[in-house]
C-alpha positions as CSV (number, residue, x, y, z in Angstrom):
1,I,-26.6,-9.9,58.2
2,K,-27.4,-11.6,61.5
3,T,-26.6,-10.4,65.0
4,P,-23.8,-12.1,67.0
5,P,-24.8,-15.4,68.7
6,S,-26.5,-15.1,72.1
7,S,-23.7,-16.9,73.8
8,I,-21.2,-14.3,72.7
9,L,-23.4,-11.5,73.9
10,L,-23.9,-13.2,77.3
11,K,-20.1,-13.8,77.7
12,R,-19.5,-10.1,77.0
13,A,-22.2,-9.1,79.5
14,A,-20.7,-11.4,82.2
15,N,-17.1,-10.5,81.3
16,L,-16.2,-14.2,80.7
17,A,-13.6,-15.7,78.4
18,K,-15.6,-19.0,77.9
19,A,-18.7,-20.8,79.2
20,S,-18.9,-23.5,81.8
21,G,-17.8,-26.9,80.9
22,I,-20.4,-28.4,83.2
23,S,-23.7,-26.9,82.1
24,G,-26.4,-26.7,84.8
25,K,-24.2,-27.5,87.7
26,E,-21.4,-24.9,87.7
27,I,-22.2,-21.2,87.9
28,I,-19.3,-19.2,86.6
29,G,-20.8,-15.8,86.1
30,K,-23.8,-13.5,86.6
31,V,-25.9,-11.2,84.5
32,T,-28.8,-8.9,85.5
33,K,-32.3,-9.2,84.2
34,K,-31.8,-5.8,82.5
35,Q,-28.8,-7.1,80.6
36,V,-30.8,-10.1,79.4
37,E,-33.6,-7.8,78.2
38,E,-31.1,-5.7,76.2
39,I,-29.7,-8.9,74.6
40,A,-33.2,-10.1,73.8
41,K,-34.0,-6.7,72.2
42,Q,-30.9,-7.0,70.1
43,K,-31.6,-10.6,69.0
44,M,-35.4,-10.1,68.4
45,L,-35.1,-10.4,64.6
46,D,-33.2,-13.7,64.8
47,L,-35.4,-15.4,67.4
48,N,-38.4,-17.6,66.7
49,T,-40.8,-15.3,68.5
50,S,-42.1,-11.7,68.3
51,D,-43.0,-11.7,72.0
52,M,-40.5,-9.9,74.3
53,V,-41.3,-12.1,77.3
54,Q,-40.6,-15.3,75.3
55,A,-37.4,-13.7,73.9
56,V,-36.1,-13.0,77.4
57,K,-36.9,-16.7,78.4
58,I,-34.9,-17.9,75.4
59,I,-31.9,-15.8,76.4
60,E,-32.2,-16.9,80.0
61,G,-32.2,-20.5,78.9
62,T,-29.1,-20.0,76.9
63,A,-27.4,-18.3,79.9
64,R,-28.4,-21.2,82.2
65,S,-27.0,-23.7,79.8
66,M,-23.7,-21.7,79.8
67,G,-23.4,-21.7,83.6
68,I,-24.4,-18.0,83.9
69,A,-26.9,-17.0,86.6
70,V,-29.6,-14.4,85.9
71,E,-30.2,-12.0,88.9
72,G,-33.1,-9.8,89.7
């Protein structure tokens, strides 16, 4: 059994109903660095890396493509 998709976890963390329709240009929500790290820990088994730093970068990229800003 796999974990939920990163996009679902990011939407829950940012309290959003759906992602931005204009990726990269419209910021519709914010998540903290700590929330991103928690999501990366949860998704570690499903990601293509065993390095936590790379896992965080993957989740940050997903957030950025959804129109969610990562703070601090």
